[in-house]
N, C-alpha and C positions, 0 to 999 in steps of 0.2 A: 275439790281436796281429795277423795275415796282415790279418785283415780291418777289423781298426779302421786298419792301414797303408793298404788299396788303398782304405780308406772315405773318409778323410781324405785322398788323391789325388783322387778322383771328388768330392770336394767343393769343391776347391780348383781344380779345372779344372772344373766346371760336366757331367762327364760319367756317365750311370746306371752302378750299381756294382750288378750284378743276382749273389744267393747263392741258390744252393738249396740249401746247408750249414753257412750261420750261424745257430747255431738257438739262442743266448743272448740271454737278455732284456736283457743292459747294451748289446747292440748293438737302436738303434731308430733308426726312420725320422722320430721327433719331432725328434731331434735332427741328425739327417744326411738331408737330403730328397733327397741323389740316387741311398741306398740303397735298393736294391728289393728283399725278402726273398720268392722264391720257394719257401719251405721252411715251418713250421710253426712258430713261439715258442716256447720251452720251457716256458712257463709255463701255454700251451692244456694241458699236461697234469694239472695237480696238479690239478683239477677231477676228471679221472676216478681220479685215484691215490686223492684223500679218501675219493670216492663208496663205494669199496673197502674201504679200513678203516672206515668207519662202516658199512657191511653186514655186517662180523661183530662192530661193537662195540669193537675193539681202541682204549685208550684210552693207549698209548703209543708213539711207533714210533724211530728211530735211522735218520737217513739215513746214507748211506756215498757221499761223493761225493769226484770228484776234485781235489786242491789246483790250480785253477788258474781261470782267467775261466767257463771252460766249465761248472765242475761248482759254482760259488760262486752262478750268477747264478741256477739257481731256486732258492737254498734261501729267498730270504725269501717267495716267493711262495707255495710249501710251506707254512711255518710258519704265513701268515697264514689258508691254507685248512686245514690240519690245528685253525687255533684258532677257525675256525669251528664247529669239530667234536666242541669240547670235548676235543682232543687234545690230548696235552706231548708234547715233543719234549724227553725225559731229557737227551742225551746226541748230538754230532756227530761222527761220525767224518770224518775229512779224510784222507786217502790222496795223495801224492806220486805223480804221474805218471813216476815214477824209482822208485819204488818197490822190494826186494827180495824174495824170497818169505817171507825172514826178520822185514821189520819186517811186511810185510801179514799174517801169523802172530801174530806180538806183538798186533798191533789185534784183530785178530779174539778172540785168546785176551781180550782187556779186557772185549770186548763178552758173552763165554761168563759172565764171572763178574757180570754184570750181569742185574736182572729182566728187563727188553725183552728180549721174540724175536722181535719184526717189525720187519725193515730194507729199507728203499728205497736198492737201488743205480741212482746214476747217475754213468755213466764210459764213456769207449768199451771198444768191445771189446778192445782187448788190453791193458788194466790188468783189466777185468771177468774175464776170463778165467784171469788168475792169480788173483783174489779166489775163484771160484767154486770151483777146483782145490785150495785150503789149504780153504777151508771144509769142503767132502767130509771131509778129509784128516784134518782136526780134530774131528770127529763135530757140525760144526754147520748138516749139512742132513741131517738124524734129526728124527723127530718130537714136535712140539711147536715149531718155527722156520716161520717163513712168510716168505719173499724177495719182494718186489718190483721187478720193473727196470721203468727207463723204456725211453721207444723207442731212445733211444742204442744199448742191446745189444737191443732188443727186433725194431726195423729188420734188424736184420744176424745174426738166428739161424743162417739158413742159412751164412753164414761163418765161421759157426764149425768147430773139430775135433770131430768124433764124442764123442772122451774127454772134452769143453769141458761140451757136450749132453748127454752123461751125467751128469755133475756137478753138474749145474741142474734134477736130476729135480725137478719140484713147484713150481719157480721159476713166479709168477703177474709178465706183461709187457701192459704196454702199449705200440700203437702206432696210428699214424691209419689208417684203413679204408680200402684200393684197390679198387672197386670188381671184380669180376671181370666180362670183355668179352671177344667177340671178336678185338676190336683190340689191347686187350693181351696177347692169346695169342699171334695172330702177331709184333706186335714184338719179342714175348721169343723166340719162336726163331731171329726173322730176326737178332737182336742173339746168340744163341750160338754161331751157328753166322760172325759174323763177327768174333765173340772167340776162337773155338779155333783162325780160320786166321789171325788175329794172334797168340796166345798158344800153340802146338801145347801147352806143356810143361806148363800149369795145368787141372786137370782141374777137373770138378766144380763151374765156378762158377756161383752165382746171381744174377740182378736183382733189387735191390733199390727200396726206394720211392723213396733217392736217384738211383736210374740214370731211374726215369721225372720224377721234380721235372726233372734235368737238363735230357731229353729236351723237357719245357712249356717250361721256359725258354726254351729253344734257341728253339722254333716261337713262342712270345709277345715276343721281339723279335725273330723273322724280321718278322712280325706288323707289330708297332710301326713299322720300318725301310720296312717297303710301305707304310704308312698314311700315314706323314709324310713320305715321298718323300726322301727324305736321297739324295744323288747322293755323298755325297763330306764327309772327317773336316777343316772347316776351323777353326784355332783362331787365336785375336787371342794375338801374342806380348804380356807384358807389357813395359814398361821397367824395363830391371834392367841393372845394371854387368858389364863382365865379368870380373870377380870372384865374379858367382852362381853359386848350388851348382846343380846339373842340377832339382833340385825347386822353387827358385824361380825358374828359366824357364821352368816351368812355364804352356802358354797356356791358353787358357777357350776353350773347345767353342762356338762361334756354333749349333751345333742342337742341342745337350744338353740344354739348357730343352723345348724341342720334343719330341725322342725320349721325352723321360722322360714327357711327357703323355701319349704314344702309348703308352707299356708299362703307366701307371696303367689305364689305360684299356680295356684287350683284355681282351677275354673269351672265353671257347669251353671246349668238353668237349675236355679232357684224359686221357690216359693215367692219370694218377693221379684223375683225379676230374677237376670244376668248376673250371677256373682263372678266378679274380676274386681283388685285390687290391683292399684296403679298407686304408687307411692304410697303406701303402704294404709290404703285405704278405700273404702266403695266406692264407685262409679258411681256420677251422680247421676239420675234415671231423669226422662219428663218430669216434668211438674204440675199437678193436677188442680186445677184453679175450682172451689166450691163456694156456695155461697149458704149462709142457715135460713133454710127458711120453717118455720114450722117445726115439727117434732126434728128433725135430719138438717143434711146438706145435701143438696141437690150441684152436679156438676154442669161449670157453666163454661169450662173451656182448659184448656192446656197449654204449658209451655216447655220450650225446644229452646235448645241451643242453636239449633240448625235454623228454625221457621219465625223465633219469638215467640206470639201470643198466636193462637190454632183455636178452631172449635173442634176437628178431629183430630186424632192422630194421624200418622202416613199421608197426611197433605203434603204433594210436592210441589212447595212454590220460595217464593223468596221474602226473606226475614221482613217481620211485620210486627208493627204494635195497635194497630188500631184497633181501636175499642166495638169496628165493626162486627170484630173477628169471638168474639161473647156472645153470648144467650141471654138469655133475657135473667135481667139481675132484680132482684127485691134487695132497697137498700132502707136503711133503720128505717121509722114511721111508716112502713109500708106504702112507700115510696117506687117510685117506674121512675123519675125524674132521676138523671144524676146531679149530685149535688156539687156544687161550684168551690167546695172545699174551703172558704172562710167565709163568716161572716165579721159584722160592724160587731164589738165587745156590748155584751150585751147588762154591764154594770154600771152602764151613764155615762162612763167617759168620753168625752169631744174629742175630734182630731185637732191636734196642734197645728195652726197653721201658721210658719213664721213669714212675716211680710219682713219687706226693708224698709229703712228711714232714709228721706231723701229730701232734699232742700227743692231744688229744682226736677221741670218734667211731672209734675207732680199731676197732673191729666192721668198719667200711667198707674201709681201709686199716693195714696195723700196718707197720712198719718196724723190725724186731728189727737188735741189729749183735750178732756176738760178738767184743769183744776179743779174747781169747785166738786167736781160728782166723783171727782177721779177715775172718768171711763176714758176709752179708749175709743174713737171712730176712724174705721178704715174704709178706705173709698177711692176708686179710680177704673181705670177699664179693666187692667190685670183682673179687680177682683171682681166687677161685674161679670167679665169673660168665665171665672173660675165657679160663680154662685150659678150660671146659666147651665156651666160641663155637671155640676152635680144634681141640678135639677133634672136633668138628662138623664140620670141612672135611674136605672130599672130599682133600685131600692134605697130606702133613707139611708145618710151617712150624717151623723152630726159633726160638726165641727167648730172653732172658733179663732179667731184670728189673733195671734200674738206676736206684734211688732217688735222685733230685730234691734234693742236698743239701750244705751247708756243707762244708768238712773238718772243721767242728768236732762232727756230724752234724747239723745243725739245717737247718729245711730253708731252700734256696736261695732260694728266691721264693714269689713267689702263684701261684694255679691262670693265670692270664693267661701269665705270665712261662713256670710251665713247657710252656703248648699252645704258648708262640713257641720254642720249644727243638727243637720237629719241622721247622717252618718254615727253622730256622737248619739243622738236620739233623745236629744234636744226640745227636737221640730219633727214631728210628724211627714208631715208635707211643708213643702216653698213656695210661696207664690208670689209674683211681682213679674217684674220685668228681668226675669233672669233668663240669659241666651246660655243653649244647650251646646256646650264647649267641650272637646274629648277628656280635658285633666279633671272636669266635674263630674263626668259619669263613669271614673273610678269610684266616685263613693257614696255615688247616688243614681237611680234610674228616673230617666226622662219620659213624661208623655212626648204624644206629635206635639209637633210646634202648631201654635195661634194664630202667630204674625209671619211677614213676607222675613226675609234672613238676608245678612250680608253686611259689611262694613264699609262705607264710600267715605270719598272728599268731599271736604262743602268749604268752596273759595269764596271772596266778594266778588264781583263784576264790574266791569269797567265799560264808559263810555269807548264805545272805539271810531265815532265822529270825526275825530281831528286830523287824520292821514288818509283819507278818499282823492289823494290827486290819481293816484294809480292804478282805484280800484276795479278799472276797468281789464285789464289785466290780469286779476286773482281769479275769476270762473275757471280759466287752465293753466295748468302746471307749465313750467316752461319745458316740459318734451314733449308736452301736446301741441305748443305753440308753434316748436321746431318744426313737429313730425308734418305739420297742420302747412305750412309754409312751404316747406320741402316738396309736399303733395299737391299743393297748387302751382310752381313750378314745372314741376315735374308732366302733370298733366297738362296744361298752354301747352308745354314743347310736344307731348306726344300730338297733340288736335292741331298745331301746328306743321307736324310731317306729313300729317295724313291729309292735310287741307292746300298744302304748297304748292302743289303741281296740279290742282284740279279747282281752286274756289280764288277769284281774284283778291280779295278781301284780304287775302295770308299771302299776298305777293307785293312787290316793290323794293324799294330801298333799303340796306342793309339793318339800320337801327331803327324804321319803322317795322321790320319784320322784329326784332328783339320786343319793341312797347308791344305789339299786335302779341306776341307770345305773353305776357306780364299781364297786359292788360283785360287777354280776353279771358285769363284763368282767375283772377281776382275777380270779376266781372259775376263770375257764377256764382260770389258769396250769396252777393243778393239779386240774382239770375238776372239781372241788365244787360245784358251783354246782344248786340244790335246783326252782331255779322253771323250771314248765313253759314250752315253748315250741309257740304251737299255729298259727304262721304260717308258710307255707312260703318266703317268703322270707326268712323267720329265720333258717329251719332251713338254706337255701340258704347265706348267709355263714358260718353257724356249721361250715358240715362245711367248709368252708376254711378258716377262722379254728383250727380245729381241726387243723389240717394243719400251718400256720404256727407254734403256739405246743407241738406234740410236736415240731417240729421242732428250735425255740428252744431249749426248755428243757431237751433231751438235749444237744442242742452246750453251753449252758452247764455241765450238769453235768459232762462229760467233759474241759470245759476247766479248772474248775477241781477236778476231782478233780486233775487232772495237774497244777498251781501246786503244791496242796498236799502233792502227793504227791513231785513229779520235782523243778521251779522252787524248788528250796531253795540252790544253788549257783550264784552270778552271777560272771561275771568281772569284774576291778575297772577292765577297761577295754572299751568297748563295739566301737569302730571308731579305725580311723585319724586321722580327724578330731578325735575328742578328743585323743587324743596332741598330733596340731600344735598344737590351742589352750592345752594345759595345759604345754607346751614340756617333759613328761617324758623321761629318758632312756632310750635302748629298747639294744638288744641285737644284734649280729651276732658270725657265723665271721671272725676273720681273715683274710684272702687269699681270702674268697667273693665273685663278682660284687654279693653281696647288697647291699654298700655303696652301690654304685654307682645302683643303685636306689631307698635310702631318699634318695640325696642329691637324683635326680629327683622324689622325692615331698617335696622341699624341707625335710627335716629337717636341723635344723643339727649344723655338723659337729661343735661340741662337746656335742654330746647324742646323740652315738653312743657306743659302747664297746662292747671286744671282749671274746669270752670266748673260751677253748681248749677247755674239757670238759664235758658237760655237769655235773660236780659245782659247777662255776664259774658255770654258770648259772642253778642254783638256788638258790643260795648271793646272787645281785647279782637274784634274782626276790623274792626274801623279804625284804632289804632295804628294796626302795621304791625307786623313783625319790628320793625326800624324803632318806631313809639312805644316800645314795652307792651307790645301787643303779641297778635297773631298772625300769622300769615294763611294758615287754612287748619281748618277740624276735623278729625276724626273721629266718626262716629256711628252706631247703628242704625238701618234705616229706617225703623220706625221713629226714631227721633228725631231722624233728618227729615223725615216728611213732615212730622209735625211741625218744627222750626220752621221749613220753607213755605208750610200754609201761610203762616205771617211773614214771611222776610222773604219770596221768592223773586220781589224787585230788586233784592239789593245781596242775592245770595244765589248760588249754585252748585251742584255738584259736576265735578267732574274726575277722569280717570276710572279704571277700573270698578268691581266691585268684587269685596274681598268676603270671599263663602264662610257663612255660617248657618246653623239649622233651627235661629227666629228663638221665640220664648216660647218656656217649656217651665210644664209644673214639675218638679223635685219628690220623688219618693223614697223611700229605704228599697236598695236595694232588693229584689225577690218579693217587692209588695204587689201582694194578687189583688190591687185594687187599678195599678197599672193599664193595664189591658182593657177593665173595664172603661175608666176615662179615658185614653186614648181614643176608644170609640165614640166616646161623648162627646169628646173635642171636635171630633169629624162630623158629627151633627151637627153640631152649633156653630162651627163655619163654616156650614154647606147651606145654612138655614138665613132665614128670616131674622133669627134674632140678634146673630153678630151684626149684619145692618144697622139695627137700632139701635146697639152699643157704640160702635164706632162714629155715626151720628152724634150720639147724646154726648162724647166725650171729645171728641175731633168736629168742629166746625167745618164746613166745606167752604173751601177759601175761592174766591174768584181768582187766587192767581194762577194764570196760564204757567205750564210745565216750560221753564228756562231752558232745562238742559236740551232739548231738540235742537236748539238754535244754535247750540255749542258744539253740534255736530258737523255742522256745514260747511265740508273742504272742498279745497279745488276737484275738479273734474282731472284726471290722469290720463295717461295713452292706454292703461290697462282698461279700461271702458270702452276705448274707441279702435284697439289694432284690428281686432276686425274690419272691422269698417276699411280701415286702411288697404288692407291686404285685400280685401275682394276689391277697390280701385284698383291698384299698382297689377292683379291677375289679370283683368279688363284691359288697362291699357298695353302690358308684354304680350296677351295674347293677340291685340289688335297691331301692334308693330312687327311682330313675327309674322303674321300674314300679309301685312303690308311690302315686306323687304321680300316674301319671296316671290310675291309675286310680278314687285319689279325686278330683282335679279333673274326671274325668268325669263321677262321681255328681253333684258339686254345680254343674255348669255351670251350671245356674239360676239361683244363687245370682252367680257371673260376670257373667251377664248382664243382669244388674238395673240398669238405668241409673239410677235413680232415689236409689239410692246410692252414695255417697263413697267409693272406692277403701281407705281405714279404715275404714270401717264395713264392708266387703264382707272384709275381711281380720279385722278382728273376728269376724263372723259365723263364716267358715271355720275362727278359731282354735278355737271356741266347739265347732262342729261335729266338729273333731278331736280337742277333750277329752272330750265323750261317748261313751257304749257303741256299738256299732256292734253294733244286735241285729239286723242279718241274717247274722251270724255261726254257725253252727252251735253256736260255745261255749255263747254266753248260752240260745238258745233250747234246749237241753238243760239248763243251768240251771234258767231260770225254769219247766220243766216239773217238775224237780223241786223245788221252793220248791213249788208250786200241789199237787203230789200229798202233800209231803208237807202241807202244809194241810189237805187236805179227809181225810186221814187220822184227822189227830188231833180233827177234826170230829167226825165219826162214832166217834170214839173216845168221845168226851166223850157224847154222844144214849146212848149205852149203857149210861151208867155209872150209878150210883145218885143220884146226886145232878143229873142234868143235865136238862135238860129237854127232850124229845124231839118235842113236837110245836111245837118253836121252829124245827126240820131238815126240811127237805123228803122225801121219800123219794129212794133214787137212780135208782127206778127209774118215777118219778112222771115225767110226757110234760110237763103242765104249766109253768110258766114258775117259778121260784124265790122265796121272800121276800121284801119288799124289802132286810129288811137282808143276807143275804146276798148277794141281788142285788149290791148294791155292792159288797160284799168280791170277789165271783168279778169283777166286772167290772174293780177295783182289781188285782187278781192278775195278770188276763190281757192288763191294758193296759199295751205297750210304747212306750214314748216315746222318738219320734225326732228330730223337730223340736220345739222350740214352735208348742203349739196344734194340732198333726198327732196322727194316730192310727193306729196301725200298718195293715197292709193289710186285707182283706177274708179274703183267702186267710190268711192268721198268725193271724187271729180265728179261723177258721171251724176251722183245723187244732189251735188250741189246744180250740178248746170241743170237738169231737167227743175229744179225750184224756180229758177231764175227762166227759162220759157214758157214756163206757166205766167208767170210773173206778164 
């Protein structure tokens, strides 16, 4: 208030007002240009304080400050800094500057009964000394508490009594850092001598940073006066009446603006560090972090804008607020363990655990009221899980279950309203089958989930045995059937082309050859072909084709077997689109978020029906949508699994699973219990305890999972196209080799220029239709025929009725008789082209064989 009054006078008279002690942010040079702050703004220390809190992970703090402009000025800046690191202020403790010890004690006892154990104190040492003395007396300076003081007290620790310092054991403080120098030491020594001369009765006095700022302020003013060359104080008198007050009669300084400009431009190396004014106030230096130990304070680190928290200054590294950057800290209670920053209140108050009241699916939560004793018993799967989680915590937490019920015992609202009660403060926690969804997380903090997540659709199943006439066609899609048929015909045609000239089995009348193409290709399906393959190219094609046929037939057999033995039960509804198109009724649990999901899926409001119990759900599904029932149910996976455990032969799940985060416990936003409870949830769900709880509430069903039988689909082309590509490539490659060889052997026909294209094509076709006598198969066949005829003739010559004189002797070297000669030539003639005869080598080879015979 004094500073405001003087600043207004300076503003009116245009005289610079210099202050080295007015630190409140509410006083600013922006609104009063003639105010020069040669100290630091209190708001500059909130960043170091928030960095300390962030380092140790404290999520809630309570500020304790004096009830005046000085105390209130820092609070908005502190709240903003804490909000940036997601730390809450659940309560603000305001203490009057004239508070008695009893009043201070009453306020401290109120704080002692709260969860939060981290306190930030912002008040002068006169009131702060009383606060810490009383805190020590009632036990709030023991292990588990955290006290942080601003520079209002940290700067003047040397001025406090030893008993007060002793009561502050373990307190952490922040204060502007003053570099040590020979100049400061000499000045401090001279000041102490002079002070003792003027005040001989005061001993053990120390010079604090305010004294250094005062000396630097006087130095800056002297330098500014010299620089501006002001020789006197000249004021212009205002025109006022004789009845004006002294304040109204204030004159306006002629040299004030010039002096203000000189002060703002003054820079030098002062006792407290670099003296430089920016926007009318002293630039904030690094902050020193101290720990009150014994009869004084020790340095445990620094804070700078560039590097955050550091152990030593002038360290070049990135910004960090790691607690590893602190030196050793002694906490209240002479403890070296970092306090967690909160505890369960010591006043015996139990946590109020809100639980839902419901009629169905009581395996999860069941509320039983005894009217005779007027007591309530809460049981269920979710209750047992929460009890196990709380037992897994490293500390004891008292709590009691409170049903969310109306006076008549019915539910007081849906799950959203139940969760909102935590936000309103009516419940400390909500435990039950409460799903973690986005809109609820705006009002509460959820722990990690302890159940499976997701929403799925459940529908009745029907027997599909009535239409099995064409079931043998279902294993393959029509695309695969068509592709297989074309492939069989194509491979049969390729084999016929490769074998026609060299294999008697692939020759004959036209329709015989057409039938052979189809017969041979489809007989490979069961490997029943009896025709001998003599061409190596055809054998190569068949090797690849047999692999394709083997895989295709095996897959067909497996799929058909599955359809005939498993796929007899089909869902009455295949997907959500079918429900939307048919506008059938669907069911949901009342009070659940699922109804909102159904609306988003464009289900009509009048097509939604609620059910309360599994029995009611079975009845509605059995009736069907057309008879006043429902066609499908949408519910969360835990409920569906429990339902199918008893009715899996009548119902099944179909369609996609809509993602949710499962069941979780709801706490107030920023609750320090959430991290510890989440870790305990992981310990319970990963251990044997969770298995025991599930066995206790959900009897293991003998029903097999029928959902797997509904995913059996016909085999498609996309599963086998690679095999068909391999077979086609092999067949095309063999065709290219065959045609290249055939054209090369008959190139002389293609070169005949005297023939038209049609005639050349006709001659090549006729050549293709004739036997290839150069093939070893025909050579062996003809040789067997010649040997058979020769043997027959010899047998006839030895018979009683034979004419021996008509046949030559086998050992006769001379030529045979004319009749035999013509017969032998006819048998040894290998027809090639029309009018052509076999080569000389071929005739000699055959004749040589005959001579041997």
